[in-house]
N, C-alpha and C positions, 0 to 999 in steps of 0.2 A: 504493500500500500504506500502511495506517495504522500508524504507529510512534510511540513516545514522542517522537521528534525532531520530529514534526509539531506536537505540543504546544509544544515549545520554540520552533519557528519562529513559532507563533501568538502566544506571549508577546512575542517580540522585535518582531513586526509591530505588535502592540497598543501597545507602549511607543513605537515610532517614530511611529505615527499620533497618539498622545496628545501627544507632545512637539512634533512638527513642525506639526500642524494645530491644536493647542491646543483640541481638542474636550473637552467634559466627560467625566470618567472613566466615569460610568455608561453614557453613549451609546457610548463606544468599546468597553467590555467587551461590551455587547449586540451591537454590529455585528460585532466580530471573532469572538465566540462563534458567532453565527448563520452567518456566512460559513464559519467553520471546520467546522461541522456539515454545511453544504451540500457543502463540498469533500470531507470524509471519508466521508459517507454519501450523502445526496441532499437535494434541496429539500423533498420531501414529508416526509421523516423529520425535517428541521430544524423545519418548521412544527408537526408533530404533537408532537414531543418537547418543544419550547420551550413550546407551548401548554399541555400537560399540567403541566409543571413550574411554570410561572407561575401557573396556576390553583390547583394544590395548595398553593402557598405563599401567595398573596394572598387565597385564600378562607379561610385559617386565622384563627380567632378570636384566636389568640395574637398575631397581628401588630398588633392594636389597642393593644398595650402601648406602641408607639412614640409615636403621637400623644397618648396619655393623659399620659405623663410629660412630653412636650414642652409640652403645654397647661398642666400644673401649673407648670412652670418659667416660662413666659411670663406667667401670671397673677401670679406672685410678682415678676417683673421689672417689670410695669406698675403693680403696687401698692406698689412701693418697699420691699419686704422687705429688699433689700440695704442700703439706707441706714440702716434701723433696726438691722440686724445690725452694721453697721460702727460705728455710734455706741456700741453696747454694748461691743464689743471695744476700741474706742478709749479708753473710760473706764477700762478695766482695765489696758491695756498701753501707753497713750500716753506715760507718764512715762519708761519705760525708753529708753535710748539705742537708736535704731533701732526704737523701739516702734511707730511708725506703719507701718513696713514689716511688722513682726510682726503688727500689727492687720490689715493688708491681706491677708496670707496666711491668717490665721485666718478673716477674713470671706469670703475666696474659698472656703475649705474648707466653711464653713457654707452659702454660697449655692450652691456646687457640689452639695451634698447634696440640694437641692430643684430644681436647674436641670438638671444633667447635661450642660451644653454648655460647652466651653472658650471658644468665640467669644462667647457671651452673657455669660459671666463676665468676660472680658477687657474687653468694651465697657462693662459695668456698672461694674466696679471702677475703670476709667480715669476715668469721670465722677465717681465718688464719692470715690476716694482721692487722685487726682492733685492737686486743689486744696488739700487739707489738707497734703500733703507739701511742696507748693510754699510754703505759708504758713510752714512751719517750716524752710524752706531745706534740704530734703533734696537730696542730690546726685542728678542725673538717672540715673546708673547704677544706684543702689540703688532709686530710685523706679520706673523703668520695668522693671527686672529683677524686682522683687518682684511687680509687677502681672502681668506676662506669665507668669512661672513659676507664680504662685499660680492663675492662671486655668486651667491645665492640670489642676488637681485635679478639675475637673468631669468628666473622662473616667475617672478612677480611683475616686472616691468614689461609691457608689451613691446614687440611680439614675443609671446611665450609659447614654447612648444607644449608645455603642460596644459595651458589654457586652450590651445588648439585641440588637443586630444580630448579634453573634458567637453568642449563644445561639440565635437563630432560625436562623441559617445552619448551625450545627453540630448542632442538635437538643438542646442542653444546657439544663438548668434555669436560667431567668433569676433565679429566687429564690436558687439556690445561687451563681450568679455574683455577685449583689449582696452576699450575706453573705461570700463568699470574698474579695471585694475591699475590704471595710470596713477590716480591720486594716492591709493594705498601704497603703491610702489615708491612714490616720491616721499610719502610720510616715513616709510621704513628706512629709506636712504638718509633722510634728515636725522632720524633718531639714532642711526648708526654713527653719523658724524658727531652728534652730541655725546655719544658713548665714548668715542675717541677722546674728546675734550675732557670728559670726566676721568678717564684712565690716566691721562697726562696730568690732570690736576692732582690725583692721588699719588701717582708715581711720575714725577717730572722727568726723571732720568730715562724713562722708557721712550720718550719722543723728543729728542733735542731739536732746537730750531734749525732750519735750513738756511741757505743763502737768500739774500733779498734781491729782487729784480726791479728795474725801473718800470715806470708806467708804460713807456714806449715798448719795452721788451714784452710786457704782458699783452699789450694790444697786438703786437706782431705775432704772438703765439695763438691768438684767437682763430685765425684761419685753419689751424690744425684740427679744430673741433668742428669745422663746417661740414665735413663728410658725414659725421653722425647726425648733425642737425638737419641736413638736407634729406638723408634717408628717412629719419624718423618723421620729419615733416611731411614727406610725400605719402608715407603709409597712413599716418593718422588723418591728414587732411582728406585724402581720397576716400577713406572709410567714412569720415564725418559727412562729406558732401555727397556721398552715394555714387561717386564716379566709378569706383572699383568695388568688386566683391573682395572678400579677404584673399582668395586665391589669386585674383588679378593684382591686388596690392602687393602680394608676395613676389609675383613675377616681375612687376614693375620695379620693386625694390632691388631685385637681383640684377636686372638690366642696368639700373642706375649705379649700383655698386660696381659692376664691371666697367662701366663707362668712366666713373670717377677714378677707379684704380688704374685704368689705361691712361687717362689724362695725366695722372701723377707719375706714371711710369713705375708703378710699384707692384704690378701683377705680372709675373713671368708665366710662360707656358707651363712650366713645372708646377708653379703655384696654382694655376687654373685647374690642371689635372688633379692635383691634390685635393682641391676644394670639391671637385665633382665626386671623386672617390669617397671622401669623407661624408659627403651628402648622401650618397647611396648607402654607405654602411650605417649611418645613424638613422636614416629613414627606414631601412629594412628592420632595424632593431625596434623602432617605434611601431611599425606596422605589425610586427609579430606580437608585441604587447597588446595592441588593439585587437588583433585576431583572437588571441587567447582570452582577453576580457570579454569579447562578444560571445564566444563559445561557453565560457563559464557563466556568464550572465544569463544566457539562455537556459542553462541547467537550473540556476537558482529560480528563474521565472517559472519553470515547470513545477518546482517544489512549492511555489508560492511563498517562499520565505520572505522576500522583500516586502510583499503586500501585507502579509500577516504581521511582520515586524512593524511596519508603518502604522497599521491600525492599532496594534498593542501600545506602541509608544504614544500615539496621539491620545489614547484613552487614559494615560497615567495621570493621577491627580497631583502633578507637579508643574511648575512653570515651564514654558517651552525653552527658556534660556538655559535652564538646568540640563535639559536633555541635549541642547546644542553643545554645551560645554562638555558633557559626557562624551559626545561624539568627537569633539576636538581633542580631548585627552587621548582617546583611542588613536586618532591620527598622529598625535605627537609620539606616542609609544611605538606605533607601527612604523613611523618614519625613522625611528632610531634603529630598527632592525632590518629594514629592507629599502630598496630604491623607492624614492618618493612617488614617481610616476606609476610604478608597478603597484604599490600599495593603494594609491588613489583609484586605479582601475579595478582592483579587487573589491574595494569597499563601496564604490559609487553605486553599484546595483542594489546595495542594501540601504545605505544612508541617504541617497538622493530621494527615493520615495518618502522616506521619513521626513526629510526637510520640507518637501513639497506639501505633505500632509499637514505639517504644522504651520503652513502658511508662509514659509520663507521664500524670498525671491530666488529663482534658480541661478541668475547671474551673480547675485550677491553671495549665495552659498558657494558657488564655484570659486570666486575670488578668495573667500575666507579659507576654504580648505586648501587652496593653493599656497596661501601664506603659511598655513600650519605645516603642510607636508614638506615645504622647502626647508623647514628647520631640520628635517632629517638629513639634509646634505652636510650639516656641520656637527650633528650630535652623535656621540658614541652609541653603539659600537660600529655602525656602518655610515659614518659621515663621509661620503665620497669626496666632497671638496676638501675636507681636512686631510684625507689620505693623499690626494693629488698634491697639495701644498707640501706635505711632509715628504712625499716621494721625490718631488722635484728639488726640494731644498734638503740636500743630503744630510746637512749638519743640524737640522731642526727635528727633534724626535716628535712622534705623533702625540705624545702626552703634552708637550709644550703647545702644539697647535690647539689641542682641546682646551688647555688652560686659557688660551687666548679667545677662543670662540665663546666660551662660557660667559664672558663679559657682554656679548651681544645677544644672548638669548632673551633678556628682557625687552629688547627692541621689537622682537616678533610678538611677544605677548602684549605689549602696549599697543602695537598696531592693530592686533586682533580686537582688543577692547574698544579702541576708537572706532573701528569699522562696525562693531556690533552696536555700540551706543549711537553712532551716527551713520545708519545704513545709507543715507543719501549721498555719502561720499562715493559710493559705488553706483547706486541706482540712478542718481541725477545725470551723471556723465554717460552711463550706459544708454540712457534713453535718448541721447543726442544722435545716436547712430541709426541709420536707416536699415542696414543689413546686419 
């Protein structure tokens, strides 16, 4: 007999296989979902149902938005947009105590706006920022913490691959998700900057002052930031004005990125091939996650677990905000033990109906859980950005990186509280978009 408990057993079995056999998350979700449908219905039903769902999803034109935005970010990476952006920010903020760490976070926010990936931002900014902070004798705690925490802004600030996947999976407007996440992303960035100031206030030796630059030198450095501003402006304006769909905006952004890189003579043939290869590799990984989530989500739908859970939670005699925070705590814990995007795709089939049943706006909910799950990129034991920084900075142990990122955890929590107390920070801007 098919019951919601069948879905619970399926989730537990999936987690056990994932942890014990160390299989990739996408493959585990696909395998467990397929076997679950075979068990609950039949082999033929599993083949037919999964075939139709996968075809309907992957034949959709809207799915092209993922490789388009990834290609744009990779073009910018290989054409060294990040280095020019960092140089501009450094000229303006380097003199302040802890200014290099502040510069790193600002540069991360800027690069994230055209990259959308926390791993790419972590790797890039480690190469660019770490030597400069070493030169001025910054403490490793501040150095590694600011790079790792700043890199996670790529998931919150649009265009974000996580938001794209959430939008595709839930059927929500990607343009609305981008605009809705813009202000929370800026707030999170500013709170991180304040965190650096507080760290240097408590430990002045952690962030010595850098050299000063004349106003003319600062003004001359501004064109280095124009690449990011042009790309970001094209994407956001085209979505706001309804000129492009999200997929078209991603394609236009990729073309403009290529043209800018060629005009600056920064993109080589080898770099272009590298960006295409990386785009294919990352896109295939994300598509496998989406496929696995679709199959496993279909199995859960067969067991009716998401709907029963939504009805049960909605009937609890407690305020809806308490239920929301219970879900967010689960996201925080889950983000600590597995990849943020993978965990989000596993839990959305269960928690999304619950959130909608309680009356929460789906765009707002997507932005909130994106902020929460991105904490997993820096929290132990599977803080991927922390591992990248430690791995690339051979002399900085992982424990030191985690000591640094702990200072930035309150930034996420405060941002979540502000977004929950003032939901219009998301909803107002999301409603500006036509698509």
